[in-house]
C-alpha positions in Angstrom: 140.6 109.0 112.7 143.9 107.3 112.3 142.5 104.9 115.1 139.6 104.9 113.5 141.3 103.2 110.3 143.3 101.2 111.9 140.4 99.7 113.9 138.1 99.0 110.7 141.6 97.0 109.2 141.9 95.0 111.9 138.5 93.9 112.1 138.4 93.3 108.1 141.4 91.0 108.3 139.8 89.0 111.2 136.7 88.4 109.4 139.1 87.5 106.1 140.5 84.7 108.5 137.3 83.7 109.7 136.2 82.9 106.1 139.2 81.3 105.2 139.5 78.8 108.1 136.2 78.1 107.1 136.8 77.3 103.7 139.6 75.1 104.8 137.3 73.6 107.0 137.9 69.6 106.4 134.1 68.3 107.3 133.0 71.9 105.5 131.1 71.6 101.8 133.3 74.5 100.6 136.6 72.4 101.5 134.8 69.7 99.8 133.5 71.9 96.9 137.3 73.5 96.5 139.0 70.3 96.3 136.9 68.8 93.5 136.0 71.9 91.2 139.8 73.6 91.1 141.1 69.9 89.2 138.5 70.0 86.7 138.3 73.9 86.1 141.9 73.8 84.9 140.8 71.0 82.1 137.7 71.9 81.7 139.6 74.7 78.9 140.0 72.4 76.5 136.4 71.4 76.0 135.2 74.9 76.2 134.6 75.9 72.6 132.9 72.6 71.5 130.3 71.9 74.6 129.4 75.4 75.3 126.1 75.9 73.0 125.1 72.7 73.9 125.1 73.1 77.8 123.8 76.5 77.4 120.7 75.2 75.8 120.4 71.6 78.1 120.9 74.2 81.1 117.8 76.6 79.9 115.3 73.3 79.1 116.5 71.5 82.2 116.0 74.7 84.6 112.8 75.0 82.9 111.2 72.0 82.6 112.4 71.2 86.4 111.0 74.4 88.2 107.8 73.8 86.3 107.5 70.2 87.6 108.7 71.3 90.9 106.0 73.9 91.0 103.2 72.4 90.0 103.6 69.4 92.9 104.3 71.9 95.3 101.5 74.2 94.6 99.2 70.9 94.5 100.1 70.1 98.1 99.0 73.7 98.9 95.9 73.5 97.5 94.9 70.4 98.7 95.7 70.6 102.3 93.2 73.1 102.8 90.3 71.8 100.5 90.9 68.5 102.0 90.3 69.2 105.6 87.4 71.2 104.4 85.8 68.1 102.7 86.5 65.8 105.3 84.7 67.9 108.2 81.8 68.8 105.6 81.4 64.5 104.9 81.1 63.7 108.6 78.8 66.8 108.9 77.0 65.3 105.9 76.6 61.9 108.0 75.8 63.4 111.3 72.4 61.1 112.9 71.2 64.6 113.9 71.5 66.3 110.8 69.5 63.2 109.0 66.8 63.2 111.7 66.0 66.8 111.3 66.0 66.5 107.3 63.6 63.7 107.7 61.5 65.7 109.6 62.3 69.4 109.4 59.0 70.6 111.4 59.8 69.4 114.7 61.0 71.9 116.7 63.3 69.7 118.7 65.0 68.4 115.9 65.2 71.8 114.4 67.2 72.9 117.5 69.6 70.1 117.5 70.3 70.0 114.0 71.2 74.4 114.0 73.1 73.6 117.6 75.1 70.8 115.4 75.5 73.0 112.4 76.9 75.9 114.5 79.3 73.5 116.3 80.9 73.0 112.9 80.8 76.3 111.8 83.3 77.3 114.5 85.7 74.3 112.9 85.5 75.1 109.5 87.7 77.6 107.8 85.7 79.6 106.6 83.4 79.3 109.7 80.2 79.2 107.4 78.1 76.6 106.6 75.0 75.9 104.4 72.4 73.2 104.5 69.2 72.5 101.8 66.7 70.4 103.1 65.6 68.5 99.9 61.7 68.1 100.9 60.7 71.6 101.6 64.0 73.4 99.3 64.6 75.4 102.5 68.5 77.0 102.5 70.1 77.6 105.9 73.0 79.3 106.3 75.4 81.5 108.5 78.6 82.7 108.2 81.8 83.8 110.1 80.5 87.1 111.4 77.2 84.9 113.2 75.2 87.7 111.4 72.4 85.1 110.5 72.2 83.7 114.3 68.7 82.8 115.0 67.8 83.3 111.4 69.6 80.8 109.8 66.8 79.8 107.5 67.6 82.4 104.5 65.5 81.8 101.5 63.4 78.8 99.3 65.5 77.1 96.4 63.3 76.9 93.1 63.9 74.9 90.0 62.5 77.9 88.1 65.3 80.2 89.1 69.2 80.3 87.2 70.9 80.7 90.7 69.5 77.7 92.4 70.1 75.4 89.1 73.6 74.3 91.2 71.6 72.1 93.7 69.7 70.4 91.1 72.6 69.6 88.8 74.5 68.6 92.2 72.1 65.8 93.1 72.6 64.9 89.6 76.3 63.7 90.2 77.1 60.5 91.7 79.8 61.8 94.0 78.9 62.2 97.3 81.1 65.9 97.5 81.6 67.8 94.9 83.3 71.6 94.6 81.6 74.5 92.8 83.3 77.9 92.4 80.2 80.2 92.6 79.0 83.9 93.1 75.8 83.8 95.4 74.0 87.4 94.9 71.9 86.5 97.2 74.3 86.6 100.0 76.8 88.6 98.3 79.5 85.9 98.8 82.1 84.0 96.0 83.4 81.2 97.3 84.6 77.7 96.3 82.1 75.4 97.7 81.9 71.9 99.1 78.9 70.5 98.2 77.8 67.1 99.6 75.2 64.8 99.5 73.0 64.2 102.9 71.4 60.6 102.2 69.4 58.3 103.9 69.0 54.8 102.7 70.0 55.8 99.7 68.1 58.3 99.1 69.0 62.2 98.8 67.3 64.4 101.5 69.5 67.4 101.3 72.9 68.9 100.2 74.9 70.3 103.3 78.6 72.0 102.9 80.9 75.0 103.5 83.3 77.4 101.6 86.4 79.0 101.5 86.6 82.5 100.4 87.9 82.4 96.7 89.8 86.2 96.7 92.0 84.5 100.2 92.1 81.2 98.3 93.6 83.0 95.4 95.9 85.1 97.3 97.1 82.2 99.5 97.6 79.5 96.6 98.1 80.8 93.1 99.0 84.8 93.3 102.9 85.3 91.9 104.5 88.2 92.4 107.1 87.0 89.3 104.9 88.1 86.5 107.0 85.3 84.5 104.9 82.6 86.4 101.1 81.9 86.0 99.2 79.5 88.5 95.3 77.9 87.4 93.4 75.7 88.2 90.9 73.8 85.7 87.9 71.2 85.4 88.2 68.3 83.3 86.7 70.3 80.6 89.1 73.2 80.9 86.8 75.9 82.6 88.9 78.0 84.7 88.0 77.3 88.7 91.0 79.7 90.1 93.0 82.1 88.5 94.8 85.4 89.8 92.6 87.3 87.8 89.1 86.6 89.3 87.6 88.0 85.9 88.7 84.8 84.0 87.3 82.2 86.3 84.1 80.4 85.4 81.7 80.8 88.3 78.6 78.2 88.3 80.5 75.3 86.4 78.3 72.6 87.8 75.1 74.2 86.0 76.7 75.6 83.0 76.7 74.2 79.5 80.4 73.8 77.8 80.2 76.4 75.4 79.4 79.2 78.0 82.2 78.1 80.1 85.1 80.2 80.1 88.1 77.8 79.6 91.6 78.0 78.9 91.1 76.6 75.6 89.5 80.3 74.6 93.4 81.2 75.5 95.1 79.4 72.5 94.5 80.4 69.2 95.4 76.9 67.5 93.2 74.3 67.0 95.9 71.9 66.8 97.5 72.9 70.2 93.9 72.8 71.8 94.0 69.2 70.7 97.6 68.4 72.3 96.5 69.8 75.5 93.1 67.9 75.6 95.6 64.5 74.7 98.0 65.7 77.6 95.1 66.1 79.9 93.8 62.7 79.4 97.4 61.3 79.2 98.2 62.9 82.9 94.4 61.8 84.2 95.5 57.9 84.0 98.7 58.4 86.2 97.7 60.2 89.0 101.1 61.2 90.2 102.6 62.3 86.7 103.7 65.5 86.1 103.2 66.5 82.0 104.8 69.1 80.7 103.8 70.7 77.3 105.0 73.7 75.0 102.0 75.8 73.6 101.0 79.3 73.1 99.0 81.2 75.4 97.6 84.5 73.5 100.0 84.3 71.0 103.1 83.9 73.6 105.2 80.6 73.5 104.7 79.4 77.0 105.8 75.7 78.8 103.0 74.4 80.9 103.4 72.4 83.9 99.9 69.6 84.9 99.0 67.4 87.2 95.8 65.8 88.1 94.0 66.5 91.3 92.2 63.1 91.8 90.1 64.6 94.8 88.1 66.9 92.6 88.6 65.7 89.4 90.5 69.2 88.5 93.7 70.1 86.9 96.9 72.3 88.6 98.5 74.3 86.1 101.4 76.1 85.8 102.8 78.3 83.3 106.0 79.6 82.7 107.2 81.7 79.4 110.2 80.1 77.8 112.5 83.1 77.9 112.4 82.7 81.6 116.2 81.6 81.4 117.3 82.4 78.0 120.7 84.3 78.3 119.7 86.0 75.2 120.7 84.5 71.5 123.0 87.8 70.9 124.8 87.4 73.9 125.7 84.0 73.8 127.9 84.1 70.6 130.0 87.1 72.2 130.4 86.0 75.8 131.3 82.2 74.3 135.1 83.5 73.8 135.3 85.5 77.0 133.5 83.9 79.8 133.1 80.5 78.0 135.7 79.1 80.8 133.8 80.8 83.8 130.5 79.6 82.3 131.9 75.9 82.2 133.1 76.2 85.3 129.9 77.4 86.8 128.0 74.2 85.0 130.8 72.0 86.6 130.2 73.2 89.8 126.2 73.0 89.5 126.6 69.2 88.8 129.3 69.0 91.9 126.8 71.6 94.0 123.6 69.6 93.0 125.3 66.3 94.2 126.7 67.6 97.4 124.0 69.8 98.6 120.8 70.5 95.9 119.8 66.7 96.0 119.9 66.4 99.7 118.2 70.0 100.5 115.8 68.1 97.8 115.2 65.5 100.0 114.5 68.0 103.1 112.0 69.7 101.0 110.5 66.9 99.5 110.0 65.6 103.5 108.4 69.0 104.4 105.9 68.6 101.8 104.7 65.4 103.2 104.9 66.9 106.9 102.3 69.3 105.5 99.8 66.6 104.7 100.4 65.2 107.9 102.8 62.3 106.9 105.8 61.9 109.4 107.2 58.5 107.7 110.7 60.4 106.6 114.0 58.6 105.4 116.4 61.8 105.9 118.9 59.5 107.9 122.4 61.2 106.6 125.8 59.7 107.5 127.7 63.0 106.8 129.3 65.1 109.6 128.8 68.0 107.1 126.4 71.3 108.1 123.6 69.2 105.8 124.3 66.1 107.5 123.6 67.5 110.7 120.5 69.4 109.5 118.7 66.2 108.1 118.8 64.9 111.8 118.1 67.4 113.6 115.3 67.8 111.2 114.1 64.1 112.2 114.7 64.9 115.7 112.2 68.0 115.2 109.7 65.7 113.5 109.5 62.9 116.1 108.6 66.1 118.6 106.3 67.6 116.5 104.8 64.5 116.1 104.7 63.9 119.6 103.5 67.7 120.8 100.4 67.2 118.2 99.2 64.1 119.7 99.6 65.5 122.8 97.9 68.7 121.9 95.1 66.4 119.9 94.4 64.9 123.4 94.4 68.1 125.5 91.7 69.3 122.7 89.3 66.3 123.5 90.1 66.5 127.3 89.1 70.4 127.4 85.6 69.7 124.9 84.8 67.0 127.4 85.4 69.1 130.6 83.6 72.3 128.9 80.4 69.2 128.6 80.8 68.0 132.1 80.3 71.8 133.1 77.6 72.9 131.2 75.7 69.3 132.1 76.4 69.8 135.7 75.1 73.4 135.8 72.0 72.5 134.0 71.2 69.8 136.4 72.5 71.9 139.1 69.5 74.1 138.0 67.2 71.5 137.9 68.1 70.2 141.2 68.1 73.3 143.4 65.5 75.6 142.1 62.4 73.7 142.5 63.7 72.9 146.7 64.4 76.3 146.8 61.2 77.6 145.8 60.0 75.5 148.4 61.9 77.2 151.1 61.6 80.3 149.5 57.6 79.8 149.8 57.3 78.5 153.2 59.8 81.1 154.6 57.3 83.6 153.1 54.3 82.1 154.5 55.9 81.9 157.4 57.1 85.6 157.6 53.3 86.7 157.0 52.0 84.6 160.1 53.1 87.2 162.5 56.3 85.4 164.2 58.3 87.7 166.5 61.5 87.6 168.2 63.9 84.7 167.6 61.6 82.7 165.5 61.2 85.6 162.9 64.8 86.2 163.0 65.6 82.8 162.4 63.2 82.7 159.4 64.0 86.0 158.1 67.6 84.7 157.9 66.9 81.6 156.2 64.9 83.5 153.8 67.5 85.8 153.1 69.7 83.1 152.7 67.5 81.2 150.2 67.1 84.1 147.9 71.3 84.7 148.0 71.7 81.4 147.0 69.2 81.2 144.5 70.4 84.8 142.9 73.9 83.1 143.0 72.8 79.9 141.3 70.7 81.9 138.5 74.2 84.3 138.0 76.6 81.2 137.1 73.7 79.5 135.0 73.3 83.4 133.1 77.2 83.3 133.2 77.7 79.8 131.4 75.3 80.5 128.9 76.9 84.0 127.7 79.9 82.2 128.0 78.8 79.3 125.2 77.1 82.4 122.9 73.5 81.4 123.7 72.6 84.9 125.0 71.0 87.3 122.8 70.8 90.6 122.4 67.6 92.4 122.7 67.6 96.0 122.0 65.2 98.3 123.7 64.6 101.9 124.1 66.5 103.6 126.7 66.1 106.6 128.5 69.3 107.5 130.3 67.9 109.2 133.4 65.0 106.8 134.0 67.5 104.1 133.6 70.2 105.9 136.2 67.3 106.4 138.5 66.2 102.9 138.9 69.8 101.7 139.2 70.1 103.9 142.4 66.7 103.2 143.4 67.9 99.2 143.9 70.8 100.0 146.1 69.3 103.0 148.1 68.1 100.5 150.5 71.5 99.2 150.9 73.4 102.3 151.0 71.2 103.7 153.7 72.1 100.8 155.7 75.7 101.5 155.6 74.9 105.5 155.2 76.5 105.6 151.6 75.3 108.5 150.0 74.8 107.4 146.0 75.2 110.6 143.6 74.1 109.9 139.9 75.4 112.2 136.8 74.2 112.5 133.6 76.3 114.7 131.5 74.3 114.5 128.1 71.8 116.3 126.7 68.3 114.8 126.9 68.1 112.7 123.7 64.8 110.6 123.2 65.9 107.4 121.0 68.9 105.4 122.7 68.1 101.8 121.7 69.9 99.1 123.7 70.1 95.7 125.6 69.2 97.0 128.7 68.6 94.2 130.6 72.2 93.2 130.2 73.4 96.9 130.6 71.6 97.0 134.0 72.8 93.8 135.1 76.5 94.5 134.8 76.3 98.0 136.1 74.4 96.7 139.3 77.4 94.6 139.7 79.7 97.3 139.6 77.4 99.2 142.0 77.0 96.3 144.3 81.2 96.0 144.3 81.2 99.8 145.0 79.0 99.8 148.3 80.7 96.5 149.5 84.0 98.2 149.4 83.0 101.3 150.6 83.1 101.9 154.4 80.3 103.5 156.4 79.3 107.3 155.5 81.3 106.8 152.1 80.4 108.5 148.7 79.4 106.3 145.3 79.1 107.9 141.9 77.4 106.7 139.3 77.4 109.2 136.2 77.5 108.7 132.2 78.5 110.4 129.1 78.3 110.0 125.1 80.5 110.5 122.4 78.8 110.5 118.9 80.3 107.4 116.6 78.2 107.7 113.3 74.7 108.7 111.8 73.6 105.6 113.5 75.5 104.8 116.8 76.5 106.5 119.4 79.1 105.7 122.6 78.2 105.2 126.3 81.0 105.8 129.0 79.6 105.2 132.2 81.8 105.3 135.4 80.9 104.1 138.8 83.4 105.6 141.3 83.6 105.0 145.1 85.4 106.1 148.2 86.5 102.8 149.0 89.5 100.4 149.9 90.9 100.8 146.7 92.8 98.1 144.6 96.6 97.3 144.2 98.6 96.5 141.0 98.8 93.2 142.0 95.1 92.8 142.9 94.4 94.6 139.3 96.0 91.7 137.5 93.5 89.2 138.9 90.2 91.5 139.1 88.7 89.8 136.2 89.2 86.7 136.7 86.4 83.5 138.1 86.3 83.5 142.2 89.0 86.0 142.3 88.4 88.4 145.9 90.1 91.1 146.6 90.5 90.1 150.8 91.4 86.6 150.4 92.1 86.2 154.0 90.5 83.6 156.5 88.5 86.1 158.6 87.1 87.9 155.4 85.4 91.3 156.0 83.6 91.3 152.4 81.4 88.7 151.4 80.7 87.3 147.9 82.5 84.3 146.1 84.1 86.4 143.6 81.9 85.8 140.5 80.5 89.5 140.0 83.2 91.6 138.1 83.7 88.8 135.5 80.1 88.2 135.1 79.8 92.0 134.2 82.9 92.0 132.0 81.7 88.9 130.2 78.3 90.6 129.5 79.5 93.9 128.5 82.4 91.9 126.0 79.0 90.0 124.5 77.6 93.6 123.8 81.0 94.1 122.2 82.2 96.4 124.8 84.9 97.0 127.5 85.0 97.5 131.3 88.0 98.6 133.2 89.7 99.8 136.4 91.5 103.0 138.0 92.6 102.6 141.6 95.0 103.0 144.1 95.0 101.4 147.4 93.4 103.9 149.9 92.3 106.3 147.5 88.9 104.4 146.2 88.3 102.9 142.7 86.7 104.0 139.1 85.3 101.2 137.4 84.5 102.4 133.2 82.3 100.7 131.3 81.6 101.6 127.4 79.4 100.2 124.7 77.9 101.4 121.3 74.2 101.5 121.3 71.9 102.4 118.5 70.2 105.9 118.2 67.5 103.9 116.0 66.1 100.6 115.8 
């Protein structure tokens, strides 16, 4: 126990020495702080009884107003950042020539396909990954969301002037603004969002309205919610209608199509007509000075509150921060009693605050302001600090970091452009390859089939058979690559069909019996389930993926080996069931290193120059891509020389 205490005492002494040395370091903030504060604090006792009450009042007011001013500006930046980006994207979509051409001729099939393709491209860029498009001529409303649940069914309904829920559309058309914001609850789509409505025009004529939305609950959570119950943030429009509030029940939905008397406004929370009028006047004054922050004391629900107000010119909205006036209060009974006892301490603290503001807070404020500018993608900063203390070093390091971020941002943007161009080139290449090879391949297959029917014998027949087989294999490979590319791009749709597991498994076995017989391999099918009539799945995709696994198993299994195909089921609910397929072989097996690359494009287990096994390394990644497009998964268990077991799991429906 003695040794333990001695060690602890030595450690504490060392820590105190390090702290003392840090305080006395000439370039440190602590040293400069103490050098100024100590002499001033001695003299401060003389003035304490004369200035104490004034100082307390000034501190309280100053902290309240300064806090509100900075909080309003900070919240305005947080709110603008996501909305401005989405508005710019929506404006670009509204000016897209493909969209305009479709709106002018909605019934043209090609223009419709191109238009929907353009909408889907923008959907993946929008933060909410959703879009809507109303075509003026027909009133048709097209929509898709982040879950892509309306794929190939984007036309949701047709708008009508007689329906109240569609009044937003006709109200939007009357506004001179190209883009408007509307907080709206759509019962047809079961969504509540901040909608961005942009006019689609052709030759100054409105031909539709297009846009996207930001989920209101998520937006409020990110921008407005505070865990401090002394603070309240909200956003109101030019008429005072509440557009965003931590309590969603206070939000005025459908403001764009309501009469003023029916709106939920901030004025409803103010009982005094005089204070309502003062708030309206303050709104008008703030609107005249875009970067100005107004502050106003007013009673909200009977409680005296300080309101900070900033105008958001881009949306014609006001951002409000409400703080209770007693947030910074020390209490009226505490002040006179504590004045005599703690007066000197409070005065020293106040003077220290002024000095600290000079040495620390003002410089940190510049850093904070620079951070807000970077959030808005503004990199023109004036932060050079000649001081050699910690904040000076931090400021200079911040400048270097900002330059690196700007450079990396530019590099990433260029890389994104190059990647998109490369992907377009790949898709175009595969499409061209399909058109350029199908016709000559069909001719080769037709001619060789015809030649084989003519009764060729000997070497001639052998040559033609080889040509015919090679042409079929090449044709299948090209089709597989094109299919793979379409699945990657999300263009393959899922088509559910009735699935009889016994027939399905036997058909798979039958397709590979000839290939297995050539190597004297036995294929065993095992169905571990009770017969069930109503299974529904995408048979084509499932058949293709399992065929790749069976072909792979037979290829890597030596003569007279065995291949097992089995399936088991697991109930997952009233309407879903899990299928677990296994393809097991007695082949060469797979090492741990090979497993890491097994599902990579064009990877082959046998990579030697004198390869024993054929193929181009497309089968397994093709199977994996198919299964993942069905929200399933695929994996392997294997040891070298012990064979391999490929597992495939998908979830299917019991009923259509």
